[in-house]
C-alpha positions as CSV (number, residue, x, y, z in Angstrom):
1,X,14.0,-34.9,38.4
2,X,17.6,-35.0,36.9
3,X,20.1,-37.6,38.0
4,X,22.8,-36.6,39.9
5,X,26.3,-37.2,38.6
6,X,28.4,-40.6,39.1
7,X,30.5,-40.7,42.5
8,X,34.2,-40.3,41.8
9,X,35.6,-43.6,41.1
10,X,38.3,-45.9,42.1
11,X,40.0,-47.5,38.6
12,X,38.0,-49.9,36.8
13,X,38.3,-53.5,37.9
14,X,41.3,-54.9,35.8
15,X,42.8,-52.1,34.7
16,X,45.7,-52.4,37.2
17,X,47.7,-50.3,39.0
18,X,49.5,-48.8,35.9
19,X,46.3,-47.8,34.2
20,X,45.6,-46.3,37.8
21,X,48.3,-44.2,37.9
22,X,48.1,-43.0,34.0
23,X,44.7,-41.7,35.2
24,X,45.7,-39.8,37.9
25,X,48.8,-38.4,36.2
26,X,46.1,-37.3,33.6
27,X,44.2,-35.6,36.2
28,X,47.5,-33.8,37.9
29,X,48.2,-33.0,33.9
30,X,44.7,-31.6,33.1
31,X,44.8,-29.3,36.7
32,X,48.1,-28.0,35.9
33,X,47.4,-26.7,32.5
34,X,45.5,-23.4,33.3
35,X,44.1,-25.0,36.2
36,X,41.5,-27.7,36.9
37,X,39.0,-27.8,33.5
38,X,36.4,-24.7,33.9
39,X,34.5,-24.7,30.6
40,X,32.4,-27.4,28.9
41,X,31.3,-26.9,25.4
42,X,28.0,-28.2,23.6
43,X,28.1,-29.9,20.4
44,X,24.6,-31.8,19.3
45,X,22.2,-31.2,16.8
46,X,19.2,-31.1,18.8
47,X,18.3,-27.9,17.1
48,X,17.2,-24.6,18.3
49,X,14.2,-25.2,19.1
50,X,12.2,-27.8,21.8
51,X,13.3,-28.7,25.4
52,X,16.7,-31.2,25.1
53,X,19.5,-28.7,25.3
54,X,18.1,-26.5,28.2
55,X,17.7,-30.2,29.7
56,X,21.2,-31.1,29.2
57,X,21.9,-27.3,30.9
58,X,19.7,-28.0,33.8
59,X,21.8,-31.4,34.6
60,X,25.2,-29.8,34.4
61,X,23.7,-26.9,36.4
62,X,22.9,-29.0,39.3
63,X,26.2,-31.2,39.1
64,X,28.6,-28.5,38.4
65,X,26.9,-24.9,38.5
66,X,30.5,-22.8,38.6
67,X,31.6,-24.1,35.1
68,X,30.4,-21.9,32.6
69,X,28.3,-23.9,29.5
70,X,29.3,-22.5,25.9
71,X,26.7,-23.2,23.0
72,X,29.1,-24.3,20.3
73,X,26.6,-26.2,17.9
74,X,23.1,-27.0,18.4
75,X,22.6,-27.5,14.7
76,X,25.3,-29.9,13.5
77,X,24.6,-32.1,10.9
78,X,20.9,-34.1,11.7
79,X,22.1,-37.9,12.5
80,X,25.4,-37.8,10.7
81,X,28.5,-38.3,12.9
82,X,30.3,-38.5,10.0
83,X,30.0,-35.0,8.9
84,X,29.9,-34.1,12.5
85,X,33.3,-35.5,13.2
86,X,35.1,-32.9,10.9
87,X,33.1,-30.4,12.1
88,X,34.2,-30.7,15.4
89,X,37.7,-31.8,15.2
90,X,38.0,-28.3,13.2
91,X,36.7,-25.9,16.1
92,X,38.0,-28.1,19.4
93,X,41.4,-26.4,19.1
94,X,40.2,-23.1,19.7
95,X,39.2,-23.5,23.0
96,X,41.3,-23.9,26.1
97,X,43.3,-26.8,27.1
98,X,41.1,-28.6,29.9
99,X,37.8,-28.2,28.1
100,X,34.8,-30.3,28.1
101,X,33.0,-31.0,24.8
102,X,29.9,-32.7,25.6
103,X,28.9,-33.9,22.1
104,X,25.7,-35.7,21.1
105,X,25.0,-36.6,17.7
106,X,23.6,-39.8,18.2
107,X,21.3,-42.0,15.9
108,X,22.1,-45.0,17.4
109,X,21.1,-44.0,20.9
110,X,19.9,-46.9,23.0
111,X,22.0,-49.3,20.8
112,X,25.1,-51.4,20.5
113,X,27.1,-48.1,20.0
114,X,29.1,-47.6,23.2
115,X,29.5,-44.3,25.4
116,X,32.3,-43.1,25.9
117,X,35.4,-40.4,26.6
118,X,38.2,-39.4,24.6
119,X,41.2,-37.2,26.1
120,X,43.1,-35.5,23.1
121,X,45.2,-33.2,23.3
122,X,44.2,-31.7,26.8
123,X,40.5,-31.7,25.8
124,X,38.0,-34.0,27.0
125,X,35.2,-35.8,24.6
126,X,32.0,-37.0,26.1
127,X,29.4,-38.8,23.6
128,X,29.0,-42.0,21.4
129,X,31.2,-43.9,19.8
130,X,30.1,-43.6,16.3
131,X,32.6,-42.1,14.5
132,X,32.1,-38.7,16.2
133,X,35.4,-38.4,17.3
134,X,37.5,-40.0,14.8
135,X,39.1,-37.0,13.7
136,X,39.6,-35.7,16.8
137,X,41.6,-38.5,17.7
138,X,43.4,-38.7,14.3
139,X,44.5,-35.3,14.5
140,X,45.6,-35.1,18.1
141,X,49.5,-34.1,18.3
142,X,50.2,-36.4,21.4
143,X,48.6,-40.1,21.3
144,X,44.5,-39.9,22.4
145,X,43.2,-42.0,25.4
146,X,39.6,-43.7,25.7
147,X,37.3,-45.0,28.4
148,X,34.4,-46.8,27.8
149,X,31.8,-45.1,30.4
150,X,31.0,-48.1,32.6
151,X,28.6,-46.1,35.1
152,X,25.6,-45.9,34.8
153,X,22.5,-43.9,36.6
154,X,19.6,-45.3,38.5
155,X,17.5,-43.9,35.7
156,X,18.8,-44.3,32.2
157,X,16.4,-43.5,29.4
158,X,16.7,-45.3,25.8
159,X,16.2,-42.1,24.0
160,X,18.1,-39.4,25.7
161,X,21.9,-40.5,26.8
162,X,23.0,-36.8,26.4
163,X,20.5,-35.8,29.2
164,X,21.1,-39.2,31.6
165,X,24.4,-40.5,30.7
166,X,26.7,-37.7,29.1
167,X,25.7,-34.6,30.8
168,X,26.8,-36.2,34.4
169,X,30.0,-37.4,33.1
170,X,30.8,-34.3,31.4
171,X,29.9,-32.4,34.1
172,X,32.2,-34.5,36.6
173,X,35.2,-34.0,34.3
174,X,34.7,-30.6,34.2
175,X,35.3,-30.8,38.1
176,X,38.6,-32.6,37.8
177,X,37.3,-36.1,38.6
178,X,38.5,-39.3,36.7
179,X,36.6,-40.8,33.7
180,X,34.4,-43.3,35.0
181,X,35.1,-46.3,32.9
182,X,37.5,-48.9,31.8
183,X,40.5,-47.6,29.7
184,X,40.2,-49.6,25.9
185,X,42.1,-48.9,22.5
186,X,41.3,-45.6,20.9
187,X,41.5,-47.5,17.6
188,X,39.0,-50.5,18.4
189,X,36.4,-48.6,16.4
190,X,38.7,-46.9,13.9
191,X,37.1,-45.7,10.8
192,X,40.0,-46.1,8.4
193,X,37.9,-45.9,5.3
194,X,37.2,-42.0,6.5
195,X,39.3,-40.0,4.6
196,X,41.8,-37.0,6.3
197,X,39.9,-34.2,4.8
198,X,36.1,-34.9,3.4
199,X,35.6,-33.5,-0.2
200,X,32.0,-32.8,1.2
201,X,29.5,-30.1,2.7
202,X,29.7,-30.3,6.0
203,X,27.6,-27.2,7.6
204,X,25.3,-24.7,6.0
205,X,25.4,-21.3,8.3
206,X,22.2,-19.0,8.3
207,X,23.8,-16.9,5.4
208,X,23.8,-19.8,3.1
209,X,27.8,-20.1,3.4
210,X,28.7,-23.8,2.6
211,X,31.4,-25.4,5.2
212,X,33.2,-28.3,3.6
213,X,35.0,-30.8,5.4
214,X,38.3,-30.1,3.7
215,X,41.0,-28.0,5.7
216,X,42.2,-25.1,3.6
217,X,46.0,-25.7,3.6
218,X,46.0,-28.7,2.0
219,X,44.6,-27.3,-1.4
220,X,46.8,-25.6,-3.6
221,X,46.0,-21.7,-3.0
222,X,45.0,-21.6,-6.7
223,X,42.5,-24.7,-6.6
224,X,39.3,-24.4,-7.7
225,X,36.4,-26.4,-6.2
226,X,33.6,-27.8,-8.1
227,X,30.0,-28.1,-6.5
228,X,26.8,-28.0,-7.5
229,X,27.8,-28.3,-10.9
230,X,29.6,-25.0,-11.0
231,X,33.8,-24.7,-11.0
232,X,34.3,-22.3,-8.3
233,X,37.6,-19.9,-7.8
234,X,39.3,-18.8,-4.9
235,X,39.2,-15.6,-3.3
236,X,40.5,-13.8,0.0
237,X,37.1,-13.0,1.4
238,X,33.7,-11.5,0.4
239,X,34.7,-8.0,-0.7
240,X,37.1,-9.2,-3.2
241,X,34.6,-10.7,-5.7
242,X,31.7,-8.9,-7.0
243,X,28.2,-9.3,-5.7
244,X,26.3,-12.5,-6.3
245,X,29.7,-14.0,-7.5
246,X,30.3,-17.7,-5.9
247,X,33.9,-18.3,-4.5
248,X,35.7,-20.5,-1.8
249,X,37.9,-19.3,0.9
250,X,39.8,-20.4,3.9
251,X,37.0,-19.7,7.0
252,X,38.0,-18.2,10.2
253,X,38.1,-21.9,11.7
254,X,40.6,-23.0,8.4
255,X,38.0,-24.9,6.9
256,X,37.5,-24.5,2.7
257,X,34.1,-22.6,2.5
258,X,31.8,-22.0,-0.3
259,X,30.1,-18.7,-0.5
260,X,28.5,-16.0,-2.6
261,X,29.3,-12.4,-1.7
262,X,25.7,-10.7,-0.6
263,X,24.0,-14.0,-1.5
264,X,23.4,-17.3,-0.4
265,X,25.7,-20.4,-1.7
266,X,23.0,-23.3,-0.6
267,X,20.6,-21.8,-2.7
268,X,22.6,-20.3,-5.7
269,X,24.5,-24.2,-5.8
270,X,21.6,-26.1,-5.1
271,X,24.0,-27.2,-2.0
272,X,23.2,-29.5,1.1
273,X,24.6,-31.5,3.8
274,X,26.7,-34.5,1.7
275,X,26.8,-32.4,-1.5
276,X,30.4,-33.7,-3.0
277,X,32.9,-31.1,-3.5
278,X,35.6,-31.9,-6.4
279,X,39.2,-30.4,-6.1
280,X,40.7,-29.2,-9.5
281,X,44.0,-27.8,-8.9
């Protein structure tokens, strides 16, 4: 049977009155912004097959049956928190304030990485402290806050913290509870060597289009991208180029994406997650 979610916590020992007040203020602010959170978004690398997403959803339904659960990504870059972090940051802003992102790309599960909650721009992020939330925190308009999750369920598997730990915590946040953990410096484990925009392929969709970790707005409009050994010109959209032509464009989420009109960019250019991209102004 899935473990029930944590009880509503008191401030962790050592946080002090000011931190307790901050937690209460944060909850009040969130509940006053389009009401208490009523949406959980799943972002994982579990894939579209197998039991893992279903098991997490079962825990969420048990703990918060009235809260909708949205499948954002089940095919985030596998075992790749870095690429996934740029992807998550690009998509998070499309969700209403108060959304809880249950994000699990966790190759170090059961190891020394900490389980965390991040509050950034009126949204919650629950998952492993392995860089997955680095870009979310860095791009936040308001200073982000972070908690290390100190609550543990009675039964915690070594290999499925998404189900046993992160899902119950995400459910409680969606119901308006305070974070079950201890406040800590959100820059404590910062990946300062990661760039603000990643010149690599971070996602391949089912059509073979290749998303980069580059926000299109930081690129010159006339810039050409080099990937797979070919120089790729910009275009407004697919119909602006000939059939079979490669181009890059600003996709609907604001990322620079490489595509082939009526073709597959991954096959035509030999692209995969992590393939480098060069920018030529």
